[in-house]
C-alpha positions in Angstrom: 0.0 0.0 0.0 1.4 3.3 -0.9 1.1 6.6 1.1 -2.0 7.8 -0.8 -3.9 4.6 -0.2 -3.1 4.7 3.5 -4.1 8.3 3.8 -7.4 7.6 1.9 -8.1 4.6 4.2 -7.5 6.7 7.4 -9.8 9.5 6.1 -12.5 6.9 5.3 -12.1 5.3 8.8 -12.3 8.7 10.5 -15.5 9.6 8.6 -17.1 6.3 9.5 -16.2 6.8 13.2 -17.7 10.3 13.1 -20.9 9.1 11.5 -21.1 6.2 14.0 -20.5 8.7 16.9 -23.2 11.1 15.6 -25.6 8.2 15.2 -24.9 7.0 18.8 -25.3 10.5 20.3 -28.6 11.0 18.4 -29.8 7.6 19.6 -29.0 8.4 23.2 -30.8 11.8 22.9 -33.8 10.1 21.4 -33.9 7.6 24.3 -33.6 10.4 26.9 -36.5 12.3 25.3 -38.6 9.2 25.2 -37.9 8.5 28.9 -38.9 12.0 29.9 -42.1 11.8 27.9 -43.0 8.5 29.3 -42.5 9.8 32.8 -44.7 12.8 32.1 -47.5 10.6 30.7 -47.2 8.2 33.7 -47.5 11.1 36.2 -50.5 12.6 34.4 -52.2 9.2 34.3 -51.7 8.8 38.1 -53.2 12.2 38.8 -56.1 11.6 36.4 -56.7 8.3 38.1 -56.8 10.0 41.5 -59.4 12.5 40.3 -61.6 10.0 38.6 -61.3 7.5 41.5 -62.4 10.2 44.0 -65.4 11.1 41.9 -66.4 7.6 41.2 -66.1 6.7 44.9 -68.4 9.5 46.0 -70.9 8.7 43.2 -71.0 5.1 44.2 -71.5 5.9 47.9 -74.3 8.3 47.1 -76.0 5.7 44.8 -75.8 3.0 47.5 -77.4 5.3 50.1 -80.0 7.0 47.9 -83.2 6.4 49.8 -85.5 8.8 51.7 -83.7 11.4 53.8 -80.4 9.6 53.6 -78.2 12.1 51.6 -77.5 15.5 53.1 -75.0 18.2 52.2 -74.0 20.1 55.3 -71.4 22.5 56.6 -70.0 21.1 59.8 -67.6 23.5 61.7 -66.5 25.1 58.4 -66.0 21.8 56.5 -68.5 20.9 53.8 -69.6 17.3 54.3 -71.7 14.9 52.4 -73.6 12.9 55.0 -75.1 9.5 54.1 -77.4 7.8 56.6 -78.4 4.1 56.9 -80.2 2.1 59.5 -78.8 -1.1 60.9 -80.2 -3.1 63.9 -82.4 -0.2 64.9 -79.6 2.3 65.1 -78.9 5.1 62.5 -75.3 5.3 61.2 -73.7 8.2 59.4 -71.0 8.2 56.7 -69.3 11.5 56.5 -67.4 12.2 53.3 -65.3 15.3 53.3 -62.0 16.9 52.1 -59.4 17.5 54.8 -55.7 17.9 54.9 -55.1 17.1 51.2 -57.3 14.1 50.9 -60.8 12.9 50.4 -61.8 11.2 53.7 -64.6 9.1 55.0 -65.7 8.5 58.6 -68.4 5.9 59.4 -70.0 6.2 62.9 -73.2 6.1 64.8 -75.3 9.3 64.2 -74.7 11.9 66.9 -71.3 10.7 67.8 -68.6 13.4 67.8 -65.5 12.8 65.7 -62.4 14.6 64.7 -61.7 15.4 61.0 -58.2 13.8 61.1 -59.7 10.5 62.2 -61.4 9.9 58.9 -60.1 7.2 56.6 -58.1 8.7 53.7 -59.7 7.5 50.5 -57.5 9.3 48.0 -55.2 12.3 48.0 -56.5 15.2 46.0 -55.7 19.0 46.3 -59.4 19.9 46.7 -62.8 18.4 46.7 -66.0 20.3 46.5 -69.7 19.4 46.9 -72.4 21.7 45.4 -76.1 21.5 45.0 -76.9 22.7 41.5 -80.6 22.3 41.6 -83.1 20.2 43.5 -82.0 16.6 43.3 -78.7 17.4 41.4 -75.3 17.2 43.2 -72.1 18.4 41.5 -68.8 17.0 42.9 -65.5 18.5 41.8 -62.0 17.2 42.4 -58.8 19.2 41.8 -55.3 17.7 41.5 -51.9 19.2 42.4 -51.5 20.8 39.0 -54.9 22.5 39.2 -56.7 20.2 36.8 -60.3 19.8 37.7 -62.8 17.0 37.0 -66.5 17.3 37.8 -69.4 14.9 38.0 -73.1 15.4 38.3 -75.1 13.0 40.4 -78.9 12.8 40.4 -80.0 12.2 44.0 -83.6 11.1 44.6 -83.5 11.7 48.4 -81.4 14.8 48.6 -82.0 17.1 51.5 -80.1 20.4 52.3 
């Protein structure tokens, strides 16, 4: 091999190495972007799941308790609560559903028994949860996540009392 052939081969190898390096860097950048997007999608899915789960949970509880004078929306010591009543063995029991300290909570107890807000069972963590009577027999529930996204649901209540 003469000098020109060696030089030509070195230039060829250098160009191939540069092209391979550029391809590798682009591939790694593409993988990094894909990982970031996947993470964003996963976080969004979790937050959306929390919102929809909280709404579905309350809707199911209301539908299970929807009989005469058993669904009441009430402000108790500055906390808006959805109170659901049921009778068992001659006693009346109350399920209080409310938002407190960053979570939708539920507390099941005998009617008239005092309880503390922090004692409620944490159903799901959400930034805010609101109950609102839109019209007679129509309850609007709204959940808000940490990013400020809101989801609402309307529930038709046959036994609603304010």
